[in-house]
NUVOMAR-208485 format. One record per residue (C-alpha): x, y, z; residue number from 1. Coordinates in Angstrom, 2 decimals, decimal comma. Each point is the difference from the previous one (the first is absolute). Example, Ala and Ser with C-alpha at 12.3 -4.5 7.8 and 13.67 -1.06 7.14 Angstrom:
// residues 2
<rec px="12,30" py="-4,50" pz="7,80" n="1"/>
<rec px="1,37" py="3,44" pz="-0,66" n="2"/>
//
This chain:
// residues 80
<rec px="-0,77" py="-33,55" pz="21,14" n="1"/>
<rec px="3,71" py="1,49" pz="0,68" n="2"/>
<rec px="0,82" py="-2,94" pz="-3,01" n="3"/>
<rec px="-1,53" py="1,27" pz="-2,68" n="4"/>
<rec px="1,19" py="3,79" pz="0,50" n="5"/>
<rec px="3,20" py="-0,97" pz="-2,27" n="6"/>
<rec px="-2,59" py="-1,78" pz="-2,80" n="7"/>
<rec px="-2,07" py="3,41" pz="-0,32" n="8"/>
<rec px="2,46" py="2,32" pz="0,50" n="9"/>
<rec px="1,87" py="-1,20" pz="-3,05" n="10"/>
<rec px="-3,37" py="-1,52" pz="-2,09" n="11"/>
<rec px="-0,87" py="4,39" pz="0,40" n="12"/>
<rec px="3,56" py="0,28" pz="-1,83" n="13"/>
<rec px="-1,12" py="-2,02" pz="-2,42" n="14"/>
<rec px="-3,42" py="1,14" pz="-0,80" n="15"/>
<rec px="1,00" py="3,17" pz="-0,14" n="16"/>
<rec px="2,62" py="-0,42" pz="-2,39" n="17"/>
<rec px="-1,91" py="-2,31" pz="-2,04" n="18"/>
<rec px="-2,42" py="3,75" pz="-0,15" n="19"/>
<rec px="2,46" py="1,84" pz="-0,70" n="20"/>
<rec px="1,02" py="-2,49" pz="-3,03" n="21"/>
<rec px="-3,60" py="-0,01" pz="-1,29" n="22"/>
<rec px="-0,26" py="3,86" pz="0,00" n="23"/>
<rec px="3,22" py="0,11" pz="-1,58" n="24"/>
<rec px="-1,04" py="-2,84" pz="-2,59" n="25"/>
<rec px="-3,53" py="2,36" pz="-0,25" n="26"/>
<rec px="1,33" py="3,50" pz="-1,23" n="27"/>
<rec px="2,87" py="-2,31" pz="-2,04" n="28"/>
<rec px="-3,17" py="-1,51" pz="-2,30" n="29"/>
<rec px="-2,12" py="3,09" pz="0,40" n="30"/>
<rec px="2,00" py="2,77" pz="-0,67" n="31"/>
<rec px="1,14" py="-1,05" pz="-3,88" n="32"/>
<rec px="-3,91" py="-0,49" pz="-1,02" n="33"/>
<rec px="-1,03" py="3,01" pz="1,88" n="34"/>
<rec px="2,46" py="2,15" pz="-1,75" n="35"/>
<rec px="-0,93" py="-1,40" pz="-3,66" n="36"/>
<rec px="2,89" py="-2,35" pz="-0,59" n="37"/>
<rec px="-2,59" py="-2,90" pz="-1,72" n="38"/>
<rec px="-2,17" py="1,46" pz="-2,48" n="39"/>
<rec px="-2,15" py="-2,67" pz="0,35" n="40"/>
<rec px="-0,88" py="0,33" pz="2,65" n="41"/>
<rec px="-2,18" py="3,10" pz="2,38" n="42"/>
<rec px="2,07" py="1,93" pz="2,89" n="43"/>
<rec px="-2,79" py="-0,63" pz="2,16" n="44"/>
<rec px="0,82" py="-3,27" pz="0,00" n="45"/>
<rec px="3,50" py="1,03" pz="1,96" n="46"/>
<rec px="-2,26" py="2,15" pz="2,99" n="47"/>
<rec px="-2,19" py="-3,22" pz="0,39" n="48"/>
<rec px="3,09" py="-2,44" pz="0,50" n="49"/>
<rec px="1,58" py="2,50" pz="1,89" n="50"/>
<rec px="-3,26" py="-0,10" pz="2,41" n="51"/>
<rec px="-0,01" py="-3,56" pz="0,00" n="52"/>
<rec px="3,98" py="-0,57" pz="1,09" n="53"/>
<rec px="-0,67" py="3,03" pz="2,39" n="54"/>
<rec px="-2,98" py="-1,45" pz="1,91" n="55"/>
<rec px="2,10" py="-3,85" pz="0,16" n="56"/>
<rec px="3,02" py="2,47" pz="1,91" n="57"/>
<rec px="-2,43" py="1,53" pz="2,15" n="58"/>
<rec px="-1,25" py="-3,34" pz="0,49" n="59"/>
<rec px="2,95" py="-1,37" pz="0,91" n="60"/>
<rec px="1,73" py="3,18" pz="1,90" n="61"/>
<rec px="-4,05" py="-0,31" pz="2,05" n="62"/>
<rec px="1,23" py="-3,73" pz="0,79" n="63"/>
<rec px="3,89" py="0,70" pz="1,26" n="64"/>
<rec px="-1,50" py="3,01" pz="1,93" n="65"/>
<rec px="-2,44" py="-2,76" pz="2,29" n="66"/>
<rec px="2,68" py="-2,19" pz="0,78" n="67"/>
<rec px="2,37" py="3,32" pz="1,12" n="68"/>
<rec px="-3,10" py="0,29" pz="2,04" n="69"/>
<rec px="0,64" py="-3,55" pz="1,37" n="70"/>
<rec px="3,23" py="0,02" pz="0,47" n="71"/>
<rec px="-0,51" py="3,64" pz="2,21" n="72"/>
<rec px="-2,90" py="-1,75" pz="2,11" n="73"/>
<rec px="1,73" py="-3,33" pz="0,51" n="74"/>
<rec px="2,81" py="1,77" pz="1,35" n="75"/>
<rec px="-1,75" py="2,93" pz="2,27" n="76"/>
<rec px="-1,68" py="-3,05" pz="1,67" n="77"/>
<rec px="2,99" py="-2,68" pz="0,05" n="78"/>
<rec px="2,07" py="2,09" pz="2,06" n="79"/>
<rec px="-2,62" py="0,13" pz="2,96" n="80"/>
//
């Protein structure tokens, strides 16, 4: 399992970056709707879009945290 540590560490970082990018895109897409920049669309749609992107962010971030915990477990058991 020691040979997978580098892959898990790198994939954790990549997934965290992807999570933050999703959150950024969600904020940039929902803020104009929420502020009423588009008169044909309702303001609550901005909150819905932000909630969807927040959910995707938390799922990705949770997966990355689980990978970090797995790295710690493998690292501590491998030293024995």
